[in-house]
C-alpha positions as CSV (number, residue, x, y, z in Angstrom):
1,X,64.0,-14.8,22.8
2,X,60.9,-12.6,22.9
3,X,58.0,-15.0,23.1
4,X,55.1,-12.7,22.7
5,X,54.1,-9.5,20.8
6,X,55.2,-6.1,22.1
7,X,53.2,-2.9,22.0
8,X,55.1,-1.9,18.9
9,X,54.1,-5.2,17.2
10,X,50.4,-4.7,18.0
11,X,50.7,-1.1,16.7
12,X,52.1,-2.5,13.4
13,X,49.3,-5.1,13.2
14,X,46.6,-2.5,13.9
15,X,47.9,-0.4,11.1
16,X,47.7,-3.4,8.8
17,X,44.1,-4.1,10.0
18,X,43.1,-0.5,9.4
19,X,44.7,-0.4,5.9
20,X,42.8,-3.5,4.8
21,X,39.5,-2.4,6.4
22,X,39.6,1.2,5.0
23,X,40.8,0.0,1.5
24,X,38.1,-2.7,1.5
25,X,35.4,-0.1,2.4
26,X,36.7,2.3,-0.2
27,X,36.6,-0.4,-2.9
28,X,33.1,-1.3,-1.8
29,X,31.8,2.3,-2.1
30,X,33.7,3.0,-5.3
31,X,32.6,-0.1,-7.2
32,X,29.2,-0.9,-5.7
33,X,26.1,-0.7,-8.0
34,X,22.8,0.7,-7.1
35,X,21.5,-2.8,-6.9
36,X,24.0,-5.5,-6.4
37,X,23.2,-8.7,-8.3
38,X,24.5,-12.3,-7.9
39,X,27.2,-12.1,-10.6
40,X,28.5,-8.8,-9.1
41,X,28.5,-10.2,-5.5
42,X,29.8,-13.7,-6.2
43,X,32.0,-13.1,-9.2
44,X,32.8,-9.3,-9.3
45,X,32.0,-9.7,-13.0
46,X,34.2,-7.6,-15.2
47,X,35.7,-5.5,-12.4
48,X,38.8,-7.5,-11.3
49,X,42.0,-6.7,-13.1
50,X,44.6,-9.3,-14.0
51,X,46.8,-8.4,-11.0
52,X,43.9,-8.5,-8.6
53,X,42.9,-12.0,-9.9
54,X,46.5,-13.3,-9.6
55,X,47.0,-11.8,-6.1
56,X,43.6,-13.1,-5.0
57,X,44.5,-16.6,-6.2
58,X,47.7,-16.7,-4.1
59,X,46.1,-15.0,-1.1
60,X,43.3,-17.6,-1.1
61,X,45.7,-20.5,-1.5
62,X,48.5,-19.5,0.9
63,X,47.3,-19.9,4.5
64,X,48.5,-21.3,7.9
65,X,48.8,-24.8,6.3
66,X,51.7,-23.4,4.1
67,X,53.3,-21.0,6.6
68,X,53.1,-23.5,9.4
69,X,52.8,-26.9,7.8
70,X,55.0,-26.4,4.7
71,X,57.7,-24.8,6.9
72,X,57.5,-27.9,9.1
73,X,57.9,-30.1,6.1
74,X,60.9,-27.9,5.1
75,X,62.3,-28.7,8.5
76,X,62.0,-32.5,8.0
77,X,62.4,-33.1,4.3
78,X,63.8,-29.9,2.9
79,X,63.3,-28.1,-0.5
80,X,61.5,-31.1,-2.0
81,X,58.2,-30.0,-0.5
82,X,58.4,-27.0,-2.8
83,X,57.3,-29.2,-5.6
84,X,53.7,-28.4,-4.5
85,X,54.4,-24.8,-5.2
86,X,56.5,-25.1,-8.3
87,X,54.3,-27.7,-10.0
88,X,51.4,-25.5,-9.2
89,X,53.0,-22.8,-11.4
90,X,53.1,-25.2,-14.3
91,X,49.5,-26.3,-13.5
92,X,48.3,-22.7,-13.6
93,X,49.5,-22.4,-17.2
94,X,47.6,-25.5,-18.2
95,X,44.5,-24.2,-16.5
96,X,44.8,-20.8,-18.2
97,X,45.3,-22.4,-21.7
98,X,42.8,-25.3,-21.6
99,X,40.4,-25.0,-18.6
100,X,39.4,-21.3,-18.3
101,X,38.4,-21.0,-22.0
102,X,36.0,-23.9,-21.6
103,X,34.4,-22.3,-18.5
104,X,34.1,-18.9,-20.0
105,X,32.9,-20.0,-23.5
106,X,30.1,-22.0,-21.8
107,X,29.3,-19.3,-19.3
108,X,30.1,-21.5,-16.3
109,X,30.0,-19.7,-12.9
110,X,30.0,-22.6,-10.4
111,X,31.4,-26.1,-10.5
112,X,28.0,-27.7,-9.9
113,X,26.6,-25.6,-12.8
114,X,29.2,-27.2,-15.0
115,X,28.2,-30.7,-13.9
116,X,24.5,-29.9,-14.5
117,X,25.2,-28.5,-17.9
118,X,27.5,-31.3,-18.9
119,X,25.9,-34.3,-17.2
120,X,22.6,-33.9,-15.3
121,X,21.0,-32.3,-12.2
122,X,21.6,-35.4,-10.1
123,X,25.4,-35.4,-10.5
124,X,25.4,-31.6,-9.9
125,X,23.3,-31.8,-6.7
126,X,25.3,-34.7,-5.3
127,X,28.6,-32.8,-5.9
128,X,27.1,-29.4,-4.6
129,X,26.2,-31.0,-1.3
130,X,29.5,-32.9,-1.2
131,X,31.5,-29.7,-1.9
132,X,29.6,-27.8,0.8
133,X,30.3,-30.4,3.4
134,X,34.0,-30.6,2.3
135,X,34.5,-26.8,2.3
136,X,32.7,-26.2,5.7
137,X,33.7,-29.3,7.7
138,X,37.2,-29.8,6.4
139,X,38.7,-26.8,4.5
140,X,37.2,-23.8,6.3
141,X,37.5,-25.5,9.7
142,X,41.1,-26.6,9.2
143,X,42.2,-23.1,8.0
144,X,40.6,-21.6,11.0
145,X,42.1,-24.1,13.4
146,X,45.6,-24.0,12.1
147,X,45.5,-20.2,11.8
148,X,44.3,-19.7,15.3
149,X,46.8,-22.2,16.6
150,X,49.7,-20.4,15.0
151,X,48.5,-16.9,16.0
152,X,47.9,-18.0,19.5
153,X,51.3,-19.5,19.9
154,X,53.0,-16.4,18.6
155,X,50.9,-13.8,20.4
156,X,50.0,-15.6,23.6
157,X,46.3,-14.7,23.0
158,X,43.7,-17.3,24.0
159,X,43.1,-19.8,21.1
160,X,39.3,-19.3,21.2
161,X,39.7,-15.5,21.0
162,X,42.1,-15.9,18.0
163,X,39.5,-18.0,16.3
164,X,36.7,-15.5,16.8
165,X,38.9,-12.6,15.7
166,X,39.9,-14.4,12.5
167,X,36.3,-15.4,11.8
168,X,34.9,-11.9,12.3
169,X,37.7,-10.3,10.2
170,X,37.0,-12.7,7.4
171,X,33.2,-12.2,7.6
172,X,33.7,-8.4,7.3
173,X,35.7,-8.8,4.1
174,X,33.5,-11.5,2.6
175,X,30.2,-9.6,3.1
176,X,31.5,-7.0,0.7
177,X,31.5,-9.6,-2.1
178,X,34.1,-10.8,-4.5
179,X,35.1,-7.3,-5.5
180,X,36.2,-6.5,-2.0
181,X,37.8,-9.9,-1.5
182,X,39.7,-9.6,-4.8
183,X,41.1,-6.1,-4.2
184,X,41.9,-6.5,-0.5
185,X,43.7,-9.7,-1.4
186,X,46.2,-7.5,-3.2
187,X,47.0,-5.7,0.1
188,X,47.0,-9.1,1.9
189,X,49.5,-10.5,-0.6
190,X,51.7,-7.5,-0.2
191,X,51.9,-8.0,3.6
192,X,52.2,-11.8,3.1
193,X,55.2,-11.5,0.8
194,X,56.8,-8.6,2.7
195,X,56.5,-10.2,6.1
196,X,57.5,-13.6,4.7
197,X,60.6,-12.2,3.1
198,X,61.6,-10.4,6.3
199,X,61.4,-13.7,8.2
200,X,63.4,-15.5,5.6
201,X,66.0,-12.8,5.5
202,X,66.5,-12.8,9.3
203,X,66.6,-16.6,9.5
204,X,69.3,-16.8,6.8
205,X,71.2,-14.0,8.4
206,X,71.1,-15.8,11.8
207,X,72.5,-19.0,10.1
208,X,75.3,-16.9,8.5
209,X,76.1,-15.3,11.9
210,X,76.1,-18.6,13.7
211,X,78.8,-20.0,11.4
212,X,81.0,-17.0,11.8
213,X,80.1,-15.2,8.6
214,X,79.6,-11.4,8.4
215,X,75.9,-12.2,7.7
216,X,73.7,-11.7,4.7
217,X,71.2,-13.7,2.7
218,X,73.7,-15.1,0.2
219,X,76.1,-16.3,2.8
220,X,73.3,-17.8,4.9
221,X,71.8,-19.7,1.9
222,X,75.3,-21.0,0.9
223,X,75.8,-22.2,4.5
224,X,72.4,-23.9,4.4
225,X,73.3,-25.9,1.3
226,X,76.6,-26.9,2.9
227,X,75.2,-27.9,6.3
228,X,72.0,-29.4,5.1
229,X,72.8,-30.8,1.7
230,X,70.3,-33.6,2.0
231,X,67.6,-30.9,2.3
232,X,68.3,-29.5,-1.2
233,X,67.1,-32.4,-3.4
234,X,63.8,-32.2,-5.3
235,X,63.6,-35.9,-6.3
236,X,63.9,-38.4,-3.5
237,X,65.6,-41.8,-3.9
238,X,63.6,-44.8,-2.5
239,X,65.8,-45.0,0.6
240,X,64.8,-41.5,1.7
241,X,62.7,-41.5,4.8
242,X,60.2,-39.1,3.2
243,X,59.8,-41.2,0.0
244,X,56.2,-42.0,1.0
245,X,55.4,-38.3,1.0
246,X,57.2,-37.4,-2.2
247,X,57.8,-40.6,-4.2
248,X,60.6,-39.9,-6.7
249,X,59.6,-39.0,-10.2
250,X,55.9,-39.2,-9.4
251,X,56.1,-35.5,-8.3
252,X,56.9,-34.7,-12.0
253,X,55.1,-37.2,-14.1
254,X,52.5,-38.9,-11.8
255,X,50.0,-38.1,-9.1
256,X,51.3,-34.6,-8.3
257,X,49.5,-33.5,-11.5
258,X,46.2,-34.9,-10.2
259,X,46.7,-32.9,-7.0
260,X,47.3,-29.6,-8.7
261,X,45.0,-29.9,-11.7
262,X,42.1,-30.8,-9.5
263,X,42.9,-28.0,-7.0
264,X,43.6,-25.2,-9.5
265,X,41.2,-26.3,-12.3
266,X,38.2,-27.9,-10.8
267,X,37.8,-26.1,-7.5
268,X,35.2,-23.4,-7.0
269,X,37.3,-21.8,-4.3
270,X,40.1,-21.1,-6.8
271,X,38.5,-20.8,-10.3
272,X,35.8,-18.3,-9.0
273,X,38.4,-15.5,-9.1
274,X,38.7,-15.8,-12.9
275,X,35.2,-16.8,-13.9
276,X,33.9,-13.2,-13.9
277,X,36.6,-11.9,-16.2
278,X,37.2,-11.9,-19.9
279,X,39.6,-14.6,-21.2
280,X,42.6,-12.3,-21.7
281,X,42.3,-10.9,-18.2
282,X,41.7,-14.3,-16.6
283,X,44.7,-15.8,-18.4
284,X,47.0,-12.9,-17.4
285,X,45.8,-13.2,-13.8
286,X,46.7,-16.9,-13.8
287,X,50.1,-16.2,-15.3
288,X,50.8,-13.6,-12.6
289,X,49.8,-16.2,-10.0
290,X,52.2,-18.7,-11.6
291,X,55.1,-16.2,-11.2
292,X,54.1,-15.6,-7.5
293,X,54.1,-19.4,-7.0
294,X,57.7,-19.5,-8.0
295,X,58.5,-17.2,-5.1
296,X,56.5,-19.0,-2.4
297,X,59.2,-21.6,-1.4
298,X,61.5,-18.7,-0.5
299,X,58.9,-17.5,2.0
300,X,57.5,-20.8,3.4
301,X,60.2,-23.5,2.9
302,X,63.6,-21.8,3.3
303,X,62.7,-20.7,6.9
304,X,61.9,-24.3,7.8
305,X,65.3,-25.5,6.4
306,X,67.0,-22.6,8.3
307,X,65.2,-23.7,11.5
308,X,66.5,-27.3,11.0
309,X,70.1,-26.1,10.6
310,X,69.8,-23.9,13.7
311,X,68.2,-26.6,15.7
312,X,71.0,-29.0,14.7
313,X,73.4,-26.5,16.1
314,X,71.8,-26.0,19.5
315,X,69.0,-23.5,18.9
316,X,65.3,-24.0,19.9
317,X,65.9,-27.2,21.8
318,X,63.0,-26.7,24.1
319,X,60.9,-24.4,21.9
320,X,60.5,-27.1,19.2
321,X,59.2,-29.7,21.7
322,X,55.5,-30.5,22.2
323,X,54.9,-33.0,25.1
324,X,58.5,-33.9,25.0
325,X,58.5,-34.7,21.2
326,X,60.0,-32.7,18.4
327,X,57.2,-31.0,16.5
328,X,58.4,-29.7,13.1
329,X,55.3,-27.5,12.7
330,X,56.7,-25.3,15.5
331,X,59.5,-24.2,13.1
332,X,57.9,-21.1,11.7
333,X,56.4,-19.7,15.0
334,X,59.8,-20.3,16.7
335,X,61.5,-18.2,14.0
336,X,58.9,-15.4,14.3
337,X,59.8,-15.1,17.9
338,X,63.4,-14.2,16.9
339,X,62.2,-11.1,15.1
340,X,62.8,-7.7,16.7
341,X,59.9,-5.7,18.0
342,X,58.0,-4.1,15.1
343,X,59.2,-6.6,12.5
344,X,57.5,-9.3,14.4
345,X,54.3,-7.4,14.1
346,X,54.8,-7.2,10.4
347,X,55.4,-11.0,10.1
348,X,52.4,-11.6,12.4
349,X,50.3,-9.4,10.1
350,X,51.5,-11.5,7.1
351,X,50.4,-14.7,8.7
352,X,47.1,-13.2,9.7
353,X,46.6,-11.9,6.1
354,X,47.2,-15.3,4.7
355,X,44.6,-16.9,7.0
356,X,42.0,-14.2,6.6
357,X,42.3,-14.2,2.8
358,X,41.9,-18.0,2.7
359,X,38.9,-17.9,5.0
360,X,37.2,-15.1,3.0
361,X,37.7,-16.9,-0.3
362,X,36.5,-20.2,1.1
363,X,33.4,-18.6,2.7
364,X,32.5,-16.8,-0.5
365,X,32.7,-20.1,-2.5
366,X,30.5,-21.9,0.1
367,X,28.0,-19.0,-0.2
368,X,28.1,-19.1,-4.1
369,X,27.5,-22.9,-4.3
370,X,24.7,-22.9,-1.8
371,X,22.9,-19.8,-3.2
372,X,23.2,-20.5,-6.9
373,X,23.2,-24.3,-7.0
374,X,20.9,-25.3,-4.0
375,X,18.8,-22.4,-2.8
376,X,17.9,-21.0,-6.3
377,X,17.3,-24.5,-7.8
378,X,15.6,-26.4,-5.1
379,X,14.5,-24.1,-2.3
380,X,13.2,-20.9,-4.0
381,X,13.4,-20.9,-7.8
382,X,11.6,-17.6,-7.9
383,X,14.1,-15.7,-5.7
384,X,15.3,-12.4,-7.1
385,X,18.8,-11.0,-7.3
386,X,18.6,-9.0,-4.0
387,X,17.1,-12.0,-2.1
388,X,19.9,-14.3,-3.3
389,X,22.7,-11.8,-2.4
390,X,21.1,-11.5,1.1
391,X,21.0,-15.3,1.4
392,X,24.6,-15.5,0.3
393,X,25.6,-13.1,3.1
394,X,23.7,-15.2,5.7
395,X,25.4,-18.3,4.5
396,X,28.8,-16.6,4.9
397,X,28.0,-16.0,8.6
398,X,26.5,-19.4,9.3
399,X,29.4,-21.3,7.6
400,X,31.9,-19.3,9.7
401,X,30.0,-20.0,12.9
402,X,29.9,-23.7,12.1
403,X,33.7,-23.6,11.5
404,X,34.2,-21.9,14.9
405,X,32.1,-24.6,16.6
406,X,33.8,-27.5,14.9
407,X,37.5,-26.3,14.9
408,X,38.3,-27.0,18.5
409,X,37.6,-30.7,18.0
410,X,40.3,-31.0,15.3
411,X,43.8,-32.4,16.1
412,X,47.2,-32.2,14.5
413,X,48.5,-35.2,12.6
414,X,52.2,-36.1,13.3
415,X,52.9,-35.8,9.5
416,X,52.2,-32.1,9.9
417,X,49.2,-29.9,8.9
418,X,50.1,-29.4,5.3
419,X,50.8,-33.0,4.4
420,X,47.8,-34.2,6.3
421,X,45.5,-32.0,4.4
422,X,47.0,-33.0,1.1
423,X,46.7,-36.8,1.7
424,X,43.1,-36.7,2.9
425,X,42.0,-34.4,0.1
426,X,43.5,-37.0,-2.2
427,X,40.7,-39.4,-1.3
428,X,38.3,-37.5,-3.5
429,X,40.4,-35.5,-6.0
430,X,41.2,-38.3,-8.5
431,X,37.6,-39.2,-9.2
432,X,36.5,-35.6,-9.4
433,X,39.3,-34.7,-11.8
434,X,38.5,-37.7,-14.0
435,X,34.9,-36.6,-14.1
436,X,35.9,-33.0,-15.1
437,X,38.7,-33.9,-17.6
438,X,36.5,-36.3,-19.6
439,X,33.6,-34.0,-19.3
440,X,35.7,-31.2,-20.9
441,X,37.2,-33.1,-23.8
442,X,35.2,-36.2,-24.6
443,X,31.6,-35.6,-25.7
444,X,30.5,-39.2,-25.3
445,X,31.1,-39.3,-21.5
446,X,27.8,-40.2,-19.8
447,X,26.2,-39.1,-16.4
448,X,26.5,-42.7,-15.0
449,X,30.2,-42.7,-15.9
450,X,30.6,-39.4,-13.9
451,X,28.8,-40.9,-10.9
452,X,31.2,-43.9,-11.1
453,X,34.2,-41.6,-11.0
454,X,33.1,-39.7,-7.9
455,X,31.6,-42.6,-5.8
456,X,33.9,-45.3,-7.2
457,X,37.0,-43.1,-7.0
458,X,36.3,-42.4,-3.3
459,X,35.8,-46.2,-2.7
460,X,39.0,-47.1,-4.5
461,X,41.0,-44.5,-2.6
462,X,39.8,-46.1,0.7
463,X,40.7,-49.6,-0.7
464,X,44.2,-48.5,-1.7
465,X,44.7,-47.0,1.8
466,X,43.7,-50.2,3.7
467,X,45.2,-52.6,1.0
468,X,48.6,-52.9,2.7
469,X,46.9,-54.3,5.8
470,X,45.2,-57.1,3.9
471,X,47.7,-57.8,1.1
472,X,51.4,-58.1,0.6
473,X,52.4,-55.3,-1.8
474,X,56.1,-56.2,-1.9
475,X,55.8,-57.0,-5.7
476,X,55.2,-53.3,-6.3
477,X,58.5,-52.3,-4.6
478,X,60.8,-52.8,-7.5
479,X,58.7,-50.4,-9.6
480,X,59.0,-47.7,-6.8
481,X,55.2,-47.9,-6.0
482,X,55.6,-49.4,-2.4
483,X,58.0,-49.1,0.5
484,X,58.5,-51.1,3.6
485,X,57.3,-49.0,6.6
486,X,57.6,-49.9,10.3
487,X,54.2,-49.8,12.0
488,X,53.4,-48.7,15.6
489,X,53.0,-52.3,16.7
490,X,56.5,-53.2,15.5
491,X,55.3,-54.9,12.3
492,X,56.3,-53.8,8.8
493,X,54.1,-53.3,5.8
494,X,54.7,-52.3,2.2
495,X,52.7,-49.0,1.9
496,X,51.8,-47.2,-1.3
497,X,52.8,-43.5,-1.4
498,X,49.5,-41.4,-1.4
499,X,50.6,-39.5,-4.5
500,X,51.0,-42.8,-6.4
501,X,47.7,-44.0,-4.9
502,X,45.9,-41.0,-6.4
503,X,47.4,-41.7,-9.8
504,X,46.3,-45.3,-9.7
505,X,42.7,-44.3,-8.7
506,X,42.6,-41.6,-11.5
507,X,43.7,-44.1,-14.1
508,X,41.1,-46.7,-13.0
509,X,38.4,-44.0,-12.8
510,X,39.1,-42.9,-16.3
511,X,39.1,-46.5,-17.6
512,X,35.9,-47.2,-15.8
513,X,34.3,-44.0,-17.2
514,X,35.4,-45.0,-20.7
515,X,33.9,-48.5,-20.5
516,X,30.6,-47.3,-19.0
517,X,30.3,-44.5,-21.6
518,X,31.1,-46.8,-24.5
519,X,28.5,-49.3,-23.3
520,X,25.8,-46.6,-22.7
521,X,26.6,-45.0,-26.1
522,X,25.9,-48.3,-27.8
523,X,22.5,-48.4,-26.1
524,X,21.7,-44.9,-27.5
525,X,22.2,-42.9,-24.3
526,X,22.4,-39.2,-25.1
527,X,25.1,-36.9,-23.7
528,X,25.5,-33.1,-23.3
529,X,28.8,-32.1,-24.9
530,X,30.2,-28.6,-24.2
531,X,30.8,-26.0,-26.9
532,X,34.5,-26.3,-27.7
533,X,36.6,-25.3,-30.7
534,X,40.4,-25.2,-31.1
535,X,40.5,-21.4,-31.5
536,X,39.6,-21.1,-27.8
537,X,43.0,-22.4,-26.8
538,X,45.1,-19.8,-28.8
539,X,47.0,-17.4,-26.6
540,X,48.4,-13.9,-27.0
541,X,52.1,-13.4,-27.7
542,X,52.5,-11.8,-24.3
543,X,51.0,-14.7,-22.5
544,X,53.0,-17.2,-24.5
545,X,56.2,-15.4,-23.7
546,X,55.4,-15.3,-20.0
547,X,54.4,-19.0,-20.0
548,X,57.7,-19.9,-21.6
549,X,59.6,-17.9,-19.0
550,X,57.8,-19.7,-16.1
551,X,58.6,-23.0,-17.8
552,X,62.2,-22.1,-18.3
553,X,62.6,-21.1,-14.6
554,X,61.0,-24.4,-13.5
555,X,63.3,-26.5,-15.7
556,X,66.3,-24.6,-14.3
557,X,65.2,-25.0,-10.7
558,X,64.6,-28.8,-11.0
559,X,67.9,-29.2,-12.9
560,X,69.8,-27.3,-10.2
561,X,68.2,-29.0,-7.2
562,X,67.5,-32.5,-8.7
């Protein structure tokens, strides 16, 4: 096994770097205005095509947490972890039909701006500060940490140097504004998919060869399903060890919708790609992203299952260990080390592309929220367009430096990087989504109700997390909402799956918002409804056909791998 990159690998990677850098500079020169304004810098208003929007959404979403963490989950629990990707495809259709028209009709450019327009400046400022802290301290930092860790383990380059390289590369792209990010993401996605497919192909081919077949992807996949049949079920029974992570039907009709609708519909980091386009272009971009989402498990989950089968048959016995314990998150880096010289450089470029694109997208969102929702409103209301663009660029650099400083202090949870991020993001997403969804579609929702959803939702999430330690939740077990889990001290507790916990918090938050709003409405409290009419939600025949195709594919996949 070749553990580190060869000269040929570095040559391939340098070619990738030059292609992205030169293309980004060309886009910047070709599309720059004499005087760049904030809408141009932060939103690339009117200049991103549908394919650039779709590719940018995927490039910003797929990072080391998917390549490393989701492959690790593929190793332990199998194809079921793909529900995050496939349900995201369905969610993108919902966002395209119902969310994006509301944003565009009301000229919403940032999420705090929506909260200010719909509720009040207090709610908006609280959430702007909150999102900045979340994006810098948690998201940007974790992307940088996991990305540098993966790249360091594959290349043998010092972890700190990997962090600095990723940070600098991302800053270069981000300083060009959303136009450069959007169009370079197309190149990044190309490398991401190409390198990912190469890794999957070779992994499946190795499985086929090990079992005496002539090789090939089809033979390898068939052998995977035969030798790891328990890894090809999308819906877990309650006796499955991974039930707490993916609790049965909740991945189809419960909390998984909260995870995805909050992420794809109420997240500056994601929606920013579409907010500068017209409705038709934005919708087509989201539809394109939905099709790409259908493909992602082939790239990030199948390699993990292949690594599991190979490990069960004697491969990677030492390489998969960390401090003497099996570490599933090592699955993808171990497979990359099987690639021949040159192809390994391509896969390495794909992983780097995923990390850099996510860092650039996150940094741009941080810059957008700070500049438009804090600096312009509270620090310097008289700031001109040029001043705000310069402030935005400074914020990009500062946020990335903070991430570099904080990242070394992070650790890896035993659940794996991907699942760890999902669970702890779930402490805030139910309340935020409740605040958004009622703000969209119920004009009587009040500002105090919105504050209850955010603050109360977070408090409820913590309560449900610690509840098993202070109360016996056995009575929830027959309904599938709790499972007996052995603790480190040898005791056993009935724990609530975090996806179900999110659903409970969301329902309570919505109920609380309804009660508070009805009470305040009876006292004459005024609310600020958004401009909405049913015609906004009509789609073109082309979009409708594409949406039906995505839905049909999803139904077929879940039926086949139920």
